[in-house]
C-alpha positions as CSV (number, residue, x, y, z in Angstrom):
1,M,-52.8,66.7,49.6
2,K,-50.7,69.6,48.2
3,K,-47.6,70.2,50.2
4,T,-47.1,73.7,51.5
5,E,-43.8,75.1,50.4
6,T,-42.1,77.3,53.1
7,K,-38.6,77.4,51.7
8,A,-39.3,80.7,50.0
9,L,-40.0,82.3,53.4
10,N,-36.6,81.4,54.7
11,I,-34.3,84.3,55.2
12,V,-31.4,83.9,52.8
13,E,-27.9,85.0,53.7
14,Q,-27.0,88.0,51.5
15,H,-23.8,88.6,49.6
16,G,-21.3,90.2,51.9
17,Q,-23.2,89.3,55.0
18,A,-21.1,87.5,57.6
19,S,-23.9,85.3,58.8
20,L,-27.6,85.5,59.7
21,S,-28.5,87.3,62.9
22,P,-29.8,85.3,65.9
23,G,-33.3,86.6,65.2
24,Q,-33.1,85.5,61.6
25,K,-31.8,82.1,62.6
26,I,-34.7,81.6,65.1
27,F,-37.2,82.7,62.4
28,N,-35.8,80.2,59.9
29,A,-35.8,77.4,62.5
30,L,-39.4,78.1,63.5
31,L,-40.4,77.9,59.8
32,R,-38.8,74.5,59.4
33,K,-40.3,73.2,62.7
34,L,-43.8,74.4,61.7
35,E,-43.6,72.7,58.3
36,T,-42.6,69.4,60.0
37,E,-45.5,69.7,62.4
38,R,-47.9,70.6,59.6
39,Q,-46.9,67.5,57.7
40,L,-47.3,65.3,60.7
41,L,-50.7,66.7,61.5
42,A,-51.8,66.2,57.9
43,A,-50.5,62.6,58.0
44,W,-52.6,61.9,61.2
45,Q,-55.7,63.5,59.7
46,E,-55.3,61.4,56.5
47,M,-54.5,58.2,58.3
48,I,-57.3,58.1,60.9
49,P,-60.3,57.8,58.6
50,L,-58.4,55.3,56.4
51,H,-57.5,53.2,59.5
52,Q,-61.1,53.4,60.7
53,Q,-62.3,52.2,57.3
54,H,-60.0,49.2,57.3
55,Y,-60.7,48.4,60.9
56,V,-64.5,48.3,60.3
57,S,-64.5,46.6,56.9
58,Q,-61.6,44.0,57.5
59,Y,-60.5,43.7,61.1
60,Q,-63.8,43.6,62.9
61,P,-65.3,40.9,60.7
62,L,-62.2,38.8,61.1
63,I,-62.2,39.1,64.9
64,R,-65.8,38.1,65.0
65,S,-65.1,35.1,62.9
66,Y,-62.1,34.2,65.0
67,H,-64.1,34.4,68.3
68,G,-66.8,32.3,66.7
69,L,-64.4,29.6,65.8
70,A,-62.7,29.8,69.2
71,A,-66.0,29.3,70.9
72,Q,-66.5,26.2,68.9
73,L,-63.1,24.9,69.9
74,V,-63.9,25.7,73.6
75,R,-67.1,23.6,73.4
76,L,-65.3,20.8,71.6
77,L,-62.5,20.6,74.1
78,D,-64.9,20.7,77.0
79,D,-66.8,17.8,75.5
80,A,-63.4,15.9,75.2
81,Y,-62.3,16.7,78.7
82,L,-63.7,13.5,80.2
83,A,-62.9,11.3,77.2
84,K,-61.5,7.9,78.0
85,G,-57.7,7.7,78.0
86,L,-56.9,11.3,79.0
87,S,-54.6,11.7,81.9
88,R,-54.9,14.3,84.6
89,H,-52.1,16.3,83.0
90,D,-54.0,16.2,79.7
91,Q,-57.1,17.6,81.4
92,E,-55.0,20.4,83.0
93,K,-53.8,21.3,79.5
94,I,-57.4,21.3,78.2
95,S,-58.4,23.6,81.0
96,H,-55.5,25.9,80.3
97,I,-56.4,26.1,76.6
98,I,-60.1,26.8,77.4
99,C,-59.2,29.5,79.9
100,S,-56.8,31.1,77.4
101,L,-59.3,31.1,74.6
102,G,-62.4,31.8,76.8
103,A,-61.2,35.1,78.3
104,A,-61.4,36.7,74.8
105,V,-64.4,34.7,73.6
106,I,-66.7,35.6,76.6
107,G,-66.1,39.3,76.0
108,D,-67.5,38.9,72.5
109,S,-70.4,36.6,73.3
110,D,-73.4,36.4,75.6
111,A,-73.6,32.6,75.5
112,A,-74.3,31.3,79.0
113,D,-72.7,28.0,78.2
114,L,-69.4,29.5,77.4
115,K,-69.3,31.4,80.7
116,R,-70.2,28.1,82.5
117,I,-67.4,26.2,80.7
118,Y,-64.9,29.0,81.3
119,H,-65.6,29.2,85.1
120,M,-65.8,25.4,85.4
121,H,-62.2,25.1,84.1
122,G,-60.9,27.7,86.5
123,G,-61.5,31.0,84.6
124,A,-61.8,34.1,86.7
125,D,-65.3,35.4,87.4
126,A,-65.9,38.0,84.6
127,D,-68.6,39.8,86.6
128,A,-66.4,40.0,89.7
129,A,-63.5,41.2,87.6
130,E,-65.7,43.9,86.1
131,G,-66.7,45.0,89.6
132,R,-63.1,45.2,90.7
133,R,-62.4,47.4,87.7
134,D,-65.3,49.7,88.6
135,D,-64.1,49.9,92.2
136,S,-60.6,50.7,91.0
137,E,-61.8,53.4,88.6
138,E,-63.9,54.9,91.3
139,S,-60.9,55.0,93.7
140,A,-58.7,56.5,91.1
141,Q,-61.4,59.2,90.4
142,Q,-61.7,59.9,94.1
143,A,-57.9,60.3,94.3
144,D,-57.9,62.7,91.4
145,D,-60.7,64.7,93.0
146,D,-58.8,64.9,96.3
147,T,-55.6,65.9,94.4
148,N,-57.5,68.6,92.5
149,A,-59.2,69.9,95.6
150,S,-55.8,70.1,97.4
151,A,-54.2,71.8,94.3
152,G,-57.1,74.3,94.2
153,Y,-56.6,75.1,97.9
154,G,-53.0,75.8,97.2
155,R,-53.7,78.0,94.3
156,E,-56.2,80.0,96.2
157,G,-53.7,80.6,99.0
158,A,-51.0,81.5,96.5
159,G,-53.3,83.9,94.8
160,K,-53.6,86.0,97.9
161,R,-49.9,86.7,98.0
162,R,-48.8,90.0,96.7
163,K,-46.8,90.0,93.4
164,S,-43.3,91.3,93.6
165,A,-42.3,94.3,91.5
166,K,-40.1,92.1,89.4
167,A,-42.9,89.6,88.7
168,A,-45.3,92.5,87.9
169,A,-42.8,94.0,85.5
170,R,-42.3,90.6,83.8
171,E,-46.0,90.1,83.3
172,A,-46.3,93.6,81.9
173,R,-43.6,92.8,79.4
174,Q,-45.3,89.5,78.5
175,R,-48.6,91.3,77.9
176,E,-46.8,93.9,75.7
177,E,-45.1,91.1,73.7
178,L,-48.4,89.4,73.1
179,Q,-50.0,92.6,72.1
180,N,-47.2,93.4,69.6
181,A,-47.3,89.8,68.2
182,S,-51.1,90.0,67.7
183,Q,-50.7,93.4,66.1
184,S,-48.2,91.9,63.6
185,V,-50.7,89.3,62.6
186,R,-53.4,92.0,62.1
187,E,-51.1,94.1,60.0
188,V,-50.4,91.2,57.6
189,Y,-54.1,90.4,57.5
190,R,-55.0,94.0,56.7
191,K,-52.5,94.2,53.8
192,L,-53.9,91.0,52.3
193,A,-57.5,92.1,52.8
194,S,-56.7,95.4,51.1
195,A,-55.2,93.7,48.1
196,L,-57.8,90.9,47.8
197,H,-61.1,92.4,48.7
198,P,-63.4,91.1,46.0
199,D,-65.9,94.0,46.2
200,R,-63.2,96.3,44.8
201,E,-62.7,94.1,41.7
202,Q,-64.6,94.8,38.5
203,D,-63.4,91.8,36.4
204,P,-65.8,88.9,37.2
205,L,-63.2,86.1,36.9
206,E,-60.7,88.1,39.0
207,R,-63.4,88.6,41.6
208,I,-63.9,84.9,41.8
209,R,-60.2,84.3,42.3
210,K,-59.9,87.0,44.9
211,T,-63.0,85.7,46.7
212,A,-61.4,82.3,47.0
213,L,-58.1,83.8,48.2
214,M,-59.9,86.0,50.7
215,Q,-61.6,83.0,52.2
216,R,-58.2,81.4,52.8
217,V,-57.0,84.6,54.3
218,N,-59.9,84.7,56.7
219,I,-59.4,81.1,57.7
220,A,-55.7,81.7,58.4
221,Y,-56.5,84.9,60.4
222,D,-59.1,83.2,62.5
223,K,-56.5,80.5,63.4
224,K,-53.8,83.1,64.0
225,D,-51.9,81.3,61.3
226,L,-49.1,83.8,60.6
227,L,-47.2,81.3,58.5
228,G,-50.3,80.8,56.3
229,L,-50.8,84.6,55.9
230,L,-47.1,85.1,55.0
231,E,-47.4,82.3,52.4
232,L,-50.4,84.0,50.9
233,Q,-48.5,87.2,50.7
234,L,-45.8,85.4,48.7
235,E,-48.4,83.7,46.5
236,I,-50.0,87.0,45.4
237,E,-46.5,88.5,45.2
238,Q,-47.3,91.1,47.9
239,I,-43.9,90.3,49.4
240,D,-40.7,88.8,47.9
241,Q,-37.4,87.4,49.0
242,G,-35.9,90.9,49.4
243,R,-38.7,91.9,51.8
244,I,-38.3,88.8,53.8
245,N,-34.5,89.3,54.0
246,S,-34.9,92.9,55.2
247,L,-37.4,92.2,58.1
248,S,-36.2,94.2,61.1
249,E,-35.1,92.4,64.3
250,Q,-38.1,93.8,66.1
251,R,-40.5,92.5,63.4
252,L,-38.7,89.1,63.5
253,Q,-39.1,89.0,67.2
254,H,-42.9,89.6,66.9
255,Y,-43.2,87.1,64.2
256,S,-41.2,84.5,66.0
257,K,-43.5,84.9,69.1
258,V,-46.6,84.2,67.0
259,L,-44.9,81.3,65.2
260,T,-43.9,79.8,68.5
261,E,-47.5,79.9,69.8
262,Q,-48.7,78.4,66.5
263,S,-46.2,75.6,66.8
264,A,-47.4,74.9,70.4
265,E,-51.0,74.7,69.2
266,L,-50.1,72.3,66.4
267,R,-48.2,70.1,68.8
268,D,-51.3,70.1,71.2
269,E,-53.5,69.1,68.3
270,I,-51.2,66.3,67.2
271,A,-50.9,65.1,70.8
272,G,-54.7,65.1,71.2
273,L,-55.1,63.0,68.1
274,E,-52.4,60.6,69.1
275,A,-53.7,60.2,72.7
276,D,-57.2,59.4,71.5
277,F,-55.9,57.0,68.9
278,R,-53.8,55.2,71.5
279,R,-56.8,54.8,73.8
280,R,-59.1,53.5,71.1
281,F,-56.7,51.0,69.6
282,N,-54.8,49.8,72.6
283,F,-51.4,51.3,72.0
284,G,-49.4,51.6,75.2
285,P,-48.3,55.1,76.4
286,Q,-44.6,54.3,75.8
287,E,-45.1,52.3,72.6
288,A,-43.7,53.9,69.5
289,L,-46.5,55.3,67.3
290,S,-46.8,57.3,64.1
291,P,-49.4,57.3,61.3
292,A,-47.3,54.9,59.2
293,L,-46.7,52.6,62.2
294,A,-50.5,52.5,63.0
295,M,-51.4,51.4,59.5
296,R,-48.6,48.8,59.4
297,R,-49.8,47.3,62.7
298,L,-53.4,47.1,61.6
299,K,-52.3,45.3,58.4
300,S,-50.1,43.0,60.4
301,D,-53.0,42.3,62.8
302,I,-55.3,41.5,59.9
303,K,-52.8,39.1,58.4
304,G,-52.3,37.4,61.8
305,L,-56.0,37.0,62.3
306,Q,-56.4,35.4,58.9
307,Q,-53.6,32.9,59.8
308,H,-55.2,32.1,63.2
309,I,-58.6,31.6,61.6
310,A,-57.1,29.1,59.0
311,A,-55.3,27.3,61.9
312,L,-58.5,27.1,64.0
313,K,-60.5,25.7,61.1
314,N,-57.9,23.0,60.6
315,D,-57.9,22.2,64.4
316,L,-61.7,22.0,64.5
317,L,-61.6,19.5,61.6
318,A,-58.9,17.4,63.2
319,F,-60.2,17.5,66.8
320,A,-63.5,16.0,65.7
321,D,-61.6,12.8,66.4
322,V,-60.6,12.6,70.1
323,K,-57.4,10.6,69.2
324,N,-56.1,13.7,67.4
325,I,-56.7,15.8,70.5
326,K,-54.8,13.3,72.6
327,A,-51.9,13.3,70.1
328,W,-51.8,17.1,70.0
329,L,-51.9,17.5,73.8
330,K,-48.6,15.5,74.1
331,S,-46.7,18.4,72.4
332,Y,-48.7,21.2,74.1
333,Q,-46.7,23.1,76.7
334,I,-48.4,25.2,79.4
């Protein structure tokens, strides 16, 4: 993916200028922040389909294989439970192993014998546990509904209060700022549209170029992507560094307002992708997560599964002889 360069948009301190104004510094800081957020969003968008591809083609077949081998081990240990020479403590260890393995295996299998074995060795009733989860979810939903209803009542009551003159004036200023910010985006768009309108171009090749550029302009304008529009102005040399350096404080204020909103939208989009990814792949809410970390964890999980599968295969071969089970149980710690 081509990296978008925004350095040219930075306001540069001029010769003889003491320092950049507060408005200029805010504008530059917003450009840097937006570029960081753009890159992070692009990294998520690139990683998610790649992660899904590896998850489906590599991880899922391995987990199915692992569960299949674990089911064989559960059945083998159950058969060995009443073997001659096993102490009561050895049997407790076998039950512990069966319950530890069975909880995962049952979720990936409809085999009735596995459920029977699991329950016989003290495993929790999976159906009852599911029922408890449903009850818990229903209770949580009811609590959310009650909270929302209460919050709605409060809002309704608050809405009936009269606004103070100070609050009304503040809202009026905010509306004016939004209008000015929106007008600034429209002005940039109109300048670009005037320069790039393909219908005004006689040269066929140039018309194709302008058509492609105009499509990018329209996409950026639909998204209220001021940064993208300004970058296009730079690309077609409609503005240069001198024009950027000479932006008025009022214009910078309007631009910064739009860029701040654009940054918030990017953060919301990133947060949505991350939250959905955490839910789908069991990352805790406080667990560190980034596109790079997600891929590293998947690769680590795949490697770990491969090692577990190899170990299970060796155990199944060895445990065909009950003597080996007895010997192994001596070192097994609950």
